[in-house]
C-alpha positions as CSV (number, residue, x, y, z in Angstrom):
1,F,-71.1,-84.5,61.5
2,F,-73.2,-87.1,60.6
3,V,-75.8,-87.8,57.6
4,R,-79.7,-89.2,58.6
5,M,-82.0,-90.0,55.8
6,V,-85.2,-90.5,56.4
7,R,-87.6,-92.1,53.7
8,G,-91.1,-93.1,53.8
9,G,-94.8,-91.5,53.0
10,T,-94.4,-88.3,51.5
11,T,-90.9,-87.0,53.0
12,N,-87.7,-88.2,51.2
13,Y,-85.3,-86.0,52.4
14,A,-81.4,-86.0,54.1
15,V,-80.1,-84.5,57.2
16,I,-76.5,-83.2,57.6
17,Q,-76.1,-81.3,60.8
18,N,-73.2,-80.1,63.1
19,V,-74.0,-80.3,66.6
20,A,-72.5,-77.6,69.0
21,E,-73.1,-76.6,72.6
22,L,-73.6,-73.3,72.8
23,E,-73.4,-70.5,75.6
24,S,-76.5,-68.8,76.8
25,G,-77.0,-65.1,75.5
26,K,-74.1,-65.8,73.1
27,T,-74.7,-65.0,69.5
28,Y,-73.0,-67.5,66.8
29,E,-72.4,-67.4,63.3
30,Y,-72.5,-70.8,61.1
31,K,-71.1,-70.7,57.5
32,I,-71.1,-73.2,54.9
33,S,-70.4,-73.2,51.1
34,I,-72.6,-75.4,49.2
35,K,-72.8,-76.1,45.4
36,P,-76.3,-77.9,44.6
37,A,-76.6,-80.1,41.4
38,S,-78.2,-78.5,38.7
39,G,-82.1,-77.5,39.2
40,Q,-81.7,-78.5,42.8
41,A,-80.7,-75.2,44.4
42,G,-84.4,-75.1,46.2
43,A,-84.5,-78.2,47.4
44,Y,-81.9,-77.1,50.2
45,K,-82.5,-75.0,53.4
46,L,-79.9,-73.9,56.3
47,Q,-81.7,-73.9,60.0
48,V,-80.7,-74.1,63.6
49,I,-82.4,-76.7,65.4
50,D,-82.8,-76.7,69.3
51,T,-82.2,-80.8,69.5
52,E,-82.9,-80.8,73.3
53,N,-87.0,-79.4,72.9
54,G,-88.5,-81.4,70.1
55,N,-86.4,-80.4,67.7
56,A,-87.7,-77.3,67.3
57,I,-86.6,-74.7,64.6
58,V,-85.0,-71.8,66.2
59,A,-83.0,-69.5,63.3
60,G,-83.6,-69.6,59.9
61,G,-87.7,-70.5,59.7
62,T,-89.6,-73.2,58.1
63,A,-87.8,-72.0,54.8
64,G,-84.5,-71.9,56.1
65,V,-81.1,-69.9,54.3
66,K,-81.3,-71.4,50.7
67,P,-78.6,-71.3,47.9
68,T,-80.1,-69.6,44.7
69,T,-77.6,-71.2,42.0
70,A,-76.0,-74.6,41.1
71,S,-72.5,-73.0,41.7
72,W,-71.1,-72.2,45.1
73,N,-73.2,-70.8,47.4
74,D,-72.2,-69.1,50.4
75,L,-74.6,-69.3,53.1
76,T,-74.9,-67.7,56.7
77,I,-76.9,-68.1,59.6
78,S,-77.0,-66.7,63.0
79,Y,-78.2,-67.4,66.5
80,T,-78.1,-66.2,69.9
81,A,-78.2,-69.2,72.3
82,G,-81.4,-69.3,74.6
83,A,-79.9,-71.7,76.9
84,S,-76.3,-73.1,77.6
85,Q,-76.9,-76.6,75.8
86,N,-76.4,-78.2,72.5
87,Y,-77.9,-77.0,69.1
88,A,-78.0,-78.5,65.4
89,F,-76.6,-76.4,62.5
90,R,-78.6,-78.1,60.0
91,I,-78.5,-78.2,56.2
92,T,-82.0,-80.3,54.8
93,K,-82.4,-81.2,51.4
94,D,-86.5,-81.9,50.9
95,W,-86.4,-83.7,47.5
96,G,-84.7,-84.8,44.3
97,N,-82.0,-87.6,44.0
98,A,-78.6,-85.9,43.1
99,G,-76.4,-84.5,45.7
100,A,-74.4,-81.4,46.5
101,D,-70.6,-80.5,47.1
102,I,-70.3,-79.0,50.8
103,D,-67.0,-77.0,52.0
104,N,-65.6,-74.5,54.3
105,I,-67.6,-74.8,57.4
106,S,-66.9,-72.8,60.1
107,L,-69.0,-71.8,63.6
108,V,-67.5,-68.5,65.3
109,C,-69.1,-66.9,68.5
110,T,-69.2,-63.3,67.7
111,D,-69.4,-61.9,70.8
112,C,-67.7,-64.2,73.0
113,S,-64.2,-62.7,74.0
114,E,-61.3,-62.7,75.9
115,T,-59.2,-60.3,77.8
116,F,-55.5,-60.4,78.5
117,T,-55.3,-59.7,82.0
118,N,-51.8,-61.3,83.0
119,G,-53.2,-62.7,86.0
120,S,-50.3,-64.5,86.7
121,G,-47.6,-62.0,85.7
122,D,-45.7,-64.2,83.4
123,N,-46.8,-62.2,80.1
124,Q,-47.7,-65.7,78.3
125,W,-50.4,-66.6,76.0
126,A,-50.7,-70.3,77.0
127,T,-51.3,-69.5,80.9
128,A,-55.1,-69.9,81.4
129,S,-55.2,-67.4,84.6
130,N,-53.8,-64.5,82.1
131,W,-57.2,-64.4,80.7
132,S,-60.7,-63.0,82.1
133,S,-61.9,-66.3,81.5
134,G,-59.6,-68.4,83.5
135,S,-59.0,-70.3,80.1
136,V,-57.0,-70.0,77.0
137,P,-58.7,-68.8,74.2
138,T,-60.3,-71.2,71.4
139,S,-60.5,-70.5,67.5
140,S,-64.2,-69.1,68.4
141,E,-63.3,-66.5,70.8
142,G,-62.5,-62.7,70.3
143,V,-59.2,-61.7,71.7
144,T,-58.5,-58.2,73.3
145,I,-55.3,-57.2,74.4
146,S,-55.6,-53.4,76.4
147,S,-53.8,-50.7,76.8
148,G,-50.4,-51.4,79.0
149,Q,-50.6,-55.2,78.5
150,T,-47.9,-57.3,76.7
151,I,-48.7,-60.7,75.8
152,E,-46.0,-63.1,74.1
153,V,-46.9,-66.2,72.5
154,G,-43.7,-68.2,73.5
155,S,-42.3,-71.4,74.5
156,S,-43.4,-73.3,71.1
157,T,-47.2,-72.1,71.6
158,N,-49.9,-72.9,68.7
159,A,-52.2,-70.0,69.7
160,V,-55.7,-69.6,68.2
161,A,-58.5,-67.3,68.6
162,N,-61.1,-66.1,66.1
163,S,-60.2,-62.4,65.9
164,I,-57.7,-60.4,68.1
165,T,-57.5,-56.4,68.8
166,I,-54.3,-54.9,70.1
167,E,-55.6,-51.6,71.8
168,S,-53.4,-48.7,71.7
169,G,-50.4,-49.1,74.5
170,G,-50.9,-53.0,74.2
171,S,-48.4,-55.3,72.6
172,L,-48.2,-58.7,71.5
173,I,-45.2,-60.9,70.5
174,V,-44.9,-64.0,68.7
175,S,-41.8,-65.8,69.4
176,K,-39.5,-67.5,66.9
177,N,-40.6,-71.1,67.8
178,S,-44.3,-70.2,68.3
179,D,-47.3,-69.1,66.0
180,L,-50.4,-67.3,65.9
181,T,-53.6,-68.7,64.0
182,L,-56.7,-66.2,63.3
183,T,-60.4,-67.5,61.7
184,G,-61.5,-64.1,61.5
185,D,-60.0,-60.4,61.7
186,F,-56.7,-58.7,62.8
187,T,-56.5,-55.4,64.3
188,N,-53.6,-53.6,65.4
189,N,-53.3,-50.1,67.0
190,G,-50.8,-51.0,69.4
191,T,-47.6,-53.3,68.6
192,V,-47.4,-56.1,67.0
193,T,-43.7,-58.0,66.5
194,L,-42.6,-61.4,65.4
195,N,-39.6,-63.2,65.7
196,S,-36.8,-65.6,64.3
197,D,-33.3,-66.6,64.3
198,S,-31.4,-68.4,61.8
199,D,-33.4,-71.8,62.1
200,E,-36.9,-70.6,63.7
201,F,-39.1,-68.5,62.4
202,A,-42.6,-67.2,63.9
203,S,-46.0,-67.4,61.9
204,I,-49.2,-65.7,61.8
205,I,-52.1,-66.7,59.9
206,V,-55.1,-64.2,59.1
207,G,-58.5,-65.5,58.0
208,G,-60.4,-62.5,57.8
209,S,-58.9,-59.0,57.2
210,S,-56.0,-57.1,58.6
211,T,-55.8,-53.6,59.8
212,G,-52.8,-52.0,61.3
213,D,-48.7,-52.9,60.7
214,I,-46.4,-55.6,62.5
215,V,-42.6,-55.6,62.6
216,Y,-41.5,-59.0,61.6
217,N,-37.5,-59.1,62.9
218,R,-36.6,-61.8,59.8
219,Y,-33.1,-63.4,60.2
220,V,-31.0,-62.5,57.2
221,N,-27.5,-64.2,56.7
222,T,-24.0,-62.8,57.0
223,Q,-22.4,-61.0,53.8
224,G,-19.5,-63.5,53.8
225,S,-18.0,-65.2,50.7
226,G,-20.5,-67.2,49.1
227,E,-22.7,-66.2,51.6
228,W,-25.5,-63.7,51.7
229,D,-29.2,-64.6,51.7
230,L,-32.3,-64.6,49.4
231,I,-34.8,-62.6,51.2
232,G,-38.7,-61.3,50.3
233,A,-40.6,-59.1,52.6
234,P,-43.4,-61.0,54.8
235,V,-45.1,-57.6,54.9
236,D,-47.1,-55.4,52.4
237,G,-46.5,-51.8,52.0
238,L,-42.8,-51.3,52.9
239,S,-40.4,-48.7,51.5
240,I,-37.5,-50.0,50.5
241,S,-35.6,-46.4,51.6
242,S,-37.0,-47.0,54.9
243,F,-36.1,-50.6,55.5
244,V,-32.5,-49.6,54.6
245,T,-32.7,-46.4,57.4
246,T,-34.4,-48.6,59.9
247,N,-31.6,-51.4,59.6
248,S,-28.8,-49.5,59.5
249,S,-27.0,-51.0,61.8
250,P,-27.3,-54.7,61.0
251,L,-27.4,-54.0,57.2
252,A,-24.3,-54.7,55.4
253,T,-22.7,-52.2,53.2
254,S,-20.0,-51.5,50.6
255,G,-19.0,-47.8,50.8
256,S,-22.3,-46.1,49.6
257,T,-23.6,-49.7,48.3
258,Y,-26.1,-51.3,50.1
259,A,-26.6,-55.5,50.3
260,V,-30.1,-55.4,49.2
261,G,-30.2,-55.8,45.4
262,V,-32.4,-57.4,42.7
263,Y,-32.1,-60.1,40.0
264,D,-32.5,-59.0,36.4
265,N,-33.0,-62.5,34.4
266,S,-33.1,-60.5,30.9
267,D,-29.4,-60.5,31.3
268,G,-28.6,-62.6,34.6
269,S,-27.5,-59.8,36.1
270,W,-27.6,-58.4,40.1
271,T,-27.9,-54.9,40.9
272,N,-27.8,-53.6,44.6
273,Y,-29.5,-50.2,45.6
274,T,-27.3,-47.5,46.7
275,S,-27.3,-44.2,48.4
276,S,-28.3,-42.3,45.4
277,T,-30.8,-44.7,44.1
278,V,-32.4,-46.3,47.1
279,A,-34.7,-42.9,47.6
280,S,-36.6,-43.7,44.3
281,A,-36.6,-47.6,44.9
282,G,-40.0,-47.8,46.0
283,N,-41.8,-50.3,47.9
284,F,-40.6,-53.7,48.2
285,D,-42.5,-56.3,45.7
286,I,-44.4,-58.9,47.8
287,G,-43.9,-62.5,46.1
288,K,-40.5,-61.3,44.5
289,G,-37.1,-62.1,46.2
290,Y,-34.2,-59.7,46.5
291,Q,-30.4,-60.2,47.4
292,M,-29.5,-59.2,51.3
293,A,-26.9,-59.9,53.9
294,T,-26.4,-58.5,57.3
295,A,-23.0,-57.6,58.5
296,S,-22.5,-60.3,60.7
297,G,-26.0,-62.3,60.7
298,A,-28.5,-60.8,62.4
299,T,-32.4,-59.7,62.0
300,M,-33.7,-56.9,60.2
301,A,-37.1,-55.5,61.0
302,F,-39.8,-55.3,58.0
303,T,-42.7,-53.2,58.9
304,G,-46.0,-53.6,57.0
305,T,-49.6,-54.9,56.8
306,I,-50.3,-58.9,56.5
307,A,-51.4,-59.9,53.1
308,T,-54.8,-61.9,53.6
309,T,-55.6,-62.5,49.9
310,D,-53.9,-64.5,47.4
311,Q,-50.9,-63.1,45.9
312,T,-49.2,-63.0,42.2
313,Q,-45.7,-62.6,40.9
314,S,-45.0,-62.6,36.9
315,I,-42.1,-65.0,36.1
316,I,-40.5,-65.5,32.4
317,N,-38.1,-67.5,30.2
318,N,-35.6,-65.1,29.1
319,A,-33.2,-67.9,28.3
320,G,-33.8,-67.7,24.5
321,S,-33.3,-64.0,24.4
322,G,-29.8,-63.8,26.2
323,G,-31.0,-64.4,29.6
324,S,-32.1,-66.8,31.6
325,R,-35.3,-68.9,32.7
326,W,-34.7,-68.5,36.5
327,N,-36.7,-66.0,38.5
328,L,-36.6,-65.0,42.1
329,V,-39.7,-65.4,43.7
330,A,-40.7,-65.2,47.8
331,N,-43.3,-66.3,50.2
332,P,-45.1,-63.0,50.7
333,Y,-46.5,-63.9,54.0
334,P,-45.8,-64.2,57.2
335,S,-46.4,-67.7,57.6
336,Y,-45.1,-70.9,56.2
337,L,-46.1,-72.4,52.8
338,N,-46.9,-75.7,51.8
339,A,-44.2,-76.6,49.1
340,N,-44.9,-79.6,47.9
341,T,-47.3,-83.0,48.1
342,S,-46.0,-84.2,51.0
343,A,-46.8,-81.1,52.7
344,D,-50.3,-80.9,51.3
345,G,-52.0,-82.8,48.5
346,S,-53.2,-80.0,46.6
347,N,-52.5,-76.8,48.4
348,N,-49.2,-76.5,48.1
349,F,-46.9,-74.5,45.7
350,L,-45.2,-76.7,43.0
351,S,-49.0,-78.3,42.2
352,V,-50.6,-74.7,42.4
353,N,-47.9,-73.5,39.7
354,S,-47.3,-76.8,37.4
355,G,-48.5,-74.9,34.8
356,V,-46.4,-72.0,34.7
357,I,-43.0,-73.8,35.9
358,D,-40.9,-75.3,33.0
359,S,-41.6,-79.0,33.6
360,S,-37.8,-80.1,33.3
361,Y,-37.5,-77.9,36.5
362,L,-40.7,-78.4,38.7
363,A,-39.0,-77.7,41.8
364,V,-37.9,-74.9,44.3
365,Y,-34.2,-74.2,44.4
366,G,-33.1,-72.8,47.8
367,Y,-29.8,-71.0,48.2
368,N,-27.2,-72.6,50.0
369,A,-25.3,-69.9,51.4
370,D,-22.0,-71.6,51.5
371,G,-20.8,-71.3,48.0
372,T,-21.9,-74.9,46.7
373,G,-25.0,-73.4,45.2
374,Y,-28.4,-74.4,45.2
375,T,-30.5,-77.4,46.6
376,I,-33.4,-78.4,44.9
377,Y,-36.8,-79.2,46.8
378,N,-39.7,-81.2,44.9
379,N,-42.0,-84.4,45.2
380,T,-38.8,-86.6,46.0
381,D,-38.7,-85.1,49.4
382,S,-41.3,-85.2,52.4
383,A,-43.1,-82.6,53.9
384,T,-41.2,-79.5,52.8
385,Y,-42.0,-75.9,54.2
386,I,-41.2,-72.5,53.0
387,A,-40.5,-70.1,55.7
388,P,-41.9,-66.5,55.9
389,G,-39.9,-63.9,54.0
390,Q,-37.8,-67.0,52.2
391,A,-37.1,-66.5,48.9
392,F,-36.0,-69.1,45.9
393,F,-35.6,-69.2,42.2
394,V,-38.3,-71.0,39.9
395,A,-38.0,-71.5,36.2
396,A,-40.5,-70.2,34.0
397,A,-41.7,-72.0,31.2
398,S,-42.8,-69.8,28.8
399,P,-41.1,-66.5,26.6
400,S,-44.0,-64.8,27.8
401,S,-45.0,-63.4,31.2
402,A,-47.2,-65.6,33.4
403,S,-48.6,-65.1,36.9
404,L,-46.9,-67.5,39.8
405,S,-49.5,-67.8,42.4
406,F,-49.0,-67.7,46.5
407,T,-52.8,-68.6,47.5
408,E,-53.7,-68.2,51.3
409,A,-54.9,-72.1,50.9
410,M,-50.7,-72.7,51.1
411,Q,-50.3,-71.2,54.5
412,T,-49.5,-73.4,57.2
413,T,-47.9,-73.1,60.8
414,T,-46.0,-76.0,60.4
415,G,-42.2,-75.7,59.4
416,G,-38.9,-75.0,60.5
417,D,-35.5,-73.8,59.2
418,D,-35.4,-72.0,55.8
419,F,-35.5,-74.6,53.1
420,I,-35.0,-77.3,55.5
421,A,-37.6,-80.6,55.2
422,L,-38.6,-82.0,58.2
423,S,-37.1,-85.0,57.2
424,V,-36.3,-86.5,54.2
425,N,-38.0,-89.3,52.2
426,T,-36.1,-92.2,52.6
427,S,-37.9,-94.9,50.6
428,S,-35.0,-95.0,47.7
429,T,-32.6,-92.7,47.2
430,F,-28.7,-91.5,47.1
431,Y,-26.4,-88.9,45.9
432,L,-23.2,-88.7,44.1
433,K,-21.0,-86.2,45.6
434,L,-17.9,-84.6,44.1
435,Y,-15.2,-83.9,46.2
436,E,-11.4,-82.2,45.3
437,D,-9.5,-83.8,48.0
438,Q,-11.8,-82.8,51.4
439,D,-13.6,-79.8,49.7
440,F,-16.9,-80.8,48.8
441,I,-17.7,-79.2,45.0
442,A,-21.0,-80.5,44.0
443,D,-23.6,-83.2,44.3
444,T,-26.5,-84.9,42.4
445,R,-29.5,-87.2,43.3
446,F,-31.0,-89.9,42.2
447,Y,-34.4,-90.8,43.5
448,F,-36.3,-94.3,43.2
449,D,-40.5,-94.6,43.7
450,S,-43.4,-96.4,42.0
451,N,-45.0,-94.9,38.8
452,L,-42.1,-93.4,38.0
453,T,-40.6,-93.6,34.5
454,L,-37.2,-93.6,32.9
455,G,-38.4,-90.3,31.2
456,L,-38.9,-86.8,32.4
457,D,-41.4,-87.1,35.8
458,P,-42.5,-83.5,36.1
459,G,-42.2,-82.5,40.0
460,Y,-39.7,-85.3,40.4
461,D,-37.1,-84.9,37.9
462,A,-35.6,-81.6,38.1
463,G,-32.9,-79.7,36.0
464,S,-29.6,-78.4,37.7
465,H,-29.8,-74.9,38.4
466,S,-26.6,-74.6,36.8
467,Q,-26.2,-76.5,33.6
468,S,-22.2,-76.0,33.8
469,T,-22.4,-78.3,37.6
470,A,-19.4,-80.0,38.5
471,I,-21.7,-83.3,38.3
472,G,-25.1,-84.3,37.1
473,S,-27.0,-86.8,35.0
474,R,-29.3,-87.0,32.2
475,L,-32.5,-88.8,31.5
476,V,-32.2,-92.6,30.2
477,E,-35.4,-92.1,28.0
478,E,-36.3,-89.1,26.0
479,D,-33.2,-87.1,27.1
480,Q,-34.0,-83.3,26.5
481,G,-30.3,-82.1,26.7
482,I,-30.7,-81.3,30.3
483,T,-28.6,-81.7,33.1
484,M,-30.2,-83.2,36.0
485,G,-29.9,-82.4,39.8
486,I,-32.6,-84.8,40.8
487,N,-32.8,-87.8,38.2
488,A,-36.3,-89.8,39.4
489,M,-37.2,-93.6,38.0
490,G,-39.1,-96.6,39.0
491,I,-38.1,-98.8,41.7
492,D,-37.3,-101.8,39.0
493,S,-34.3,-99.1,37.9
494,L,-32.4,-100.5,40.8
495,E,-32.6,-103.9,39.4
496,E,-30.8,-102.7,36.2
497,A,-29.8,-99.4,34.5
498,T,-27.6,-97.4,33.1
499,I,-27.7,-93.5,33.6
500,P,-25.6,-91.2,31.6
501,L,-23.6,-88.8,33.9
502,V,-22.4,-85.3,33.3
503,I,-19.1,-84.2,34.7
504,N,-17.3,-81.2,34.1
505,R,-13.7,-80.8,35.6
506,S,-10.5,-79.1,34.5
507,A,-7.3,-80.7,33.3
508,G,-4.8,-82.0,35.8
509,V,-7.3,-81.3,38.8
510,A,-7.9,-84.8,40.7
511,F,-11.0,-85.3,42.2
512,R,-13.2,-88.0,43.9
513,V,-16.9,-88.8,43.4
514,S,-18.5,-90.6,46.4
515,L,-21.8,-92.6,47.1
516,E,-23.7,-91.2,50.3
517,G,-26.9,-91.0,51.8
518,A,-28.0,-94.5,50.6
519,T,-31.0,-95.6,51.3
520,I,-31.4,-98.2,48.3
521,P,-31.4,-101.9,49.2
522,H,-28.2,-103.2,50.3
523,G,-27.6,-105.9,47.7
524,T,-28.0,-103.3,45.4
525,K,-24.6,-102.9,43.0
526,V,-23.6,-99.1,41.9
527,Y,-21.2,-98.7,39.4
528,L,-19.4,-95.9,38.1
529,E,-18.1,-96.7,34.5
530,D,-15.4,-94.5,32.9
531,T,-15.6,-96.0,29.2
532,Q,-12.2,-94.4,28.5
533,Q,-10.4,-96.0,30.7
534,A,-12.6,-99.2,30.7
535,T,-13.2,-99.6,34.3
536,F,-15.9,-100.3,36.8
537,T,-15.7,-98.8,39.9
538,D,-17.8,-100.6,42.8
539,L,-19.3,-97.4,44.8
540,R,-20.1,-99.5,47.2
541,A,-16.6,-100.5,48.2
542,G,-15.0,-97.1,47.6
543,D,-14.8,-93.8,45.6
544,F,-14.2,-93.0,42.2
545,T,-10.9,-91.3,41.7
546,L,-9.4,-89.6,38.6
547,N,-6.7,-86.7,37.9
548,P,-8.2,-85.5,34.2
549,Q,-5.4,-85.2,31.7
550,S,-7.6,-83.6,29.4
551,E,-10.8,-80.7,30.3
552,L,-14.0,-83.0,30.9
553,S,-17.2,-81.7,29.9
554,G,-20.5,-82.9,28.9
555,M,-21.9,-86.5,28.9
556,G,-20.2,-89.4,27.0
557,R,-17.6,-90.9,29.0
558,F,-19.0,-91.5,32.2
559,Y,-21.9,-93.9,33.1
560,L,-23.6,-94.8,36.4
561,R,-24.5,-98.6,36.2
562,L,-27.3,-99.8,38.8
563,G,-27.3,-103.8,39.0
564,S,-25.6,-106.0,36.9
565,I,-22.4,-104.9,34.8
566,A,-22.8,-107.8,32.1
């Protein structure tokens, strides 16, 4: 894109144009969203220009395609190329001094198509000789998979197309380490399968409409002690009863009880479906989380349609009425979602939902499936993504129902394991981990960055999922009585700070506290103070150990001292 300003004489206009090389005889559709300044909608016009033949107007006419209001206008112009050459899709402003906002620009060839021929015989999308044109499809081309053809998006392929049609008898497979992004429509009259394993998940994003089912083979953890999994349906329109029937082999059972259940935060209870209740269970509610388990760790088939609109899920804080603040929700799309600001500055789960999640718990709480509870993910982590069909807990802010949002704009094909950030922000952080002998019990995290305070910084500070956790901390300032799982504060706190610790342990059970994962400056001193014994343990030099003679509960006895202990 470039901007050209022309001034002088009776003219005073600006040009913003997109120049593209078009193929002779093919029809192209150009779309743009524009929001003119008040009273100046009539100053703008969209046209197609032949840049190689005297800048002749070849579509739109002299008047052009115009916006009609001062709000957002979606403009579309089509042109069938007369020659294979460059053309300009141009927005012209004829008069006025105020500007306009422009967004959502796209150029699509509406009758450019690629047919999969499997010329090489390897069935792979990424093999150029497998396509009718001899080239791998681009985002402006439609794709057809004919009857009898099977194509695989595999080998870490990032496939793109404008639209795709799978004809009856045709088959598309997206491998666990690959993805497909469509700017236009998805039509399936054949078979479409997406695969996964314990740490890799196929992804598909549909920018237009979607017709026909997909099968998402989603990995679900084993039923072992403290294990299970939190899962949501990555497809829409799936009956829970049919899901149980289809997955009768891998799905764990106990007598007549299936390892598929719901969480009720009005009383904090879990209820699994049984052979007598599953028939009336209805469909999976996309955006809602469920507990699930397989007999030994396996994929289960979720069959349904792809959600192509924004989704909402109702959440509520019932902590004041005998229930819980925690709501089990799930990624409703067969693609990854941006979780935090490092993944996307604005189109991320935490930012979009900051108004309905409790500010003291503005985070995603992912189940560890190992008996240790939940890991907290928020803006203290670098780019973090929510896997397709992954469920997790959020803390609702209001005692009245509110709508939690999953938007199409959050979708991404970037991601890895369930709730595993691609990397950890190692600017300044450390953990205190509590052990009984060699057995890990719990941990709490401390994070330091510029522009943070000693009080509550929503999206950075986050309360522990369990307020009776074995170890946590409290805010240094503006303490609200919440045990924090992540305590975030300014970089200057590394020079000197006293942080109240919360330790909950039984009498007569020895434990130790270890400093781990530290990326703070090497010269920063970290001491654990025991006020009852009047001791300071240098955690840089060794662990704090104690065999309490009485039960330990809450805050007041232990403090974390950074910097000087004077």
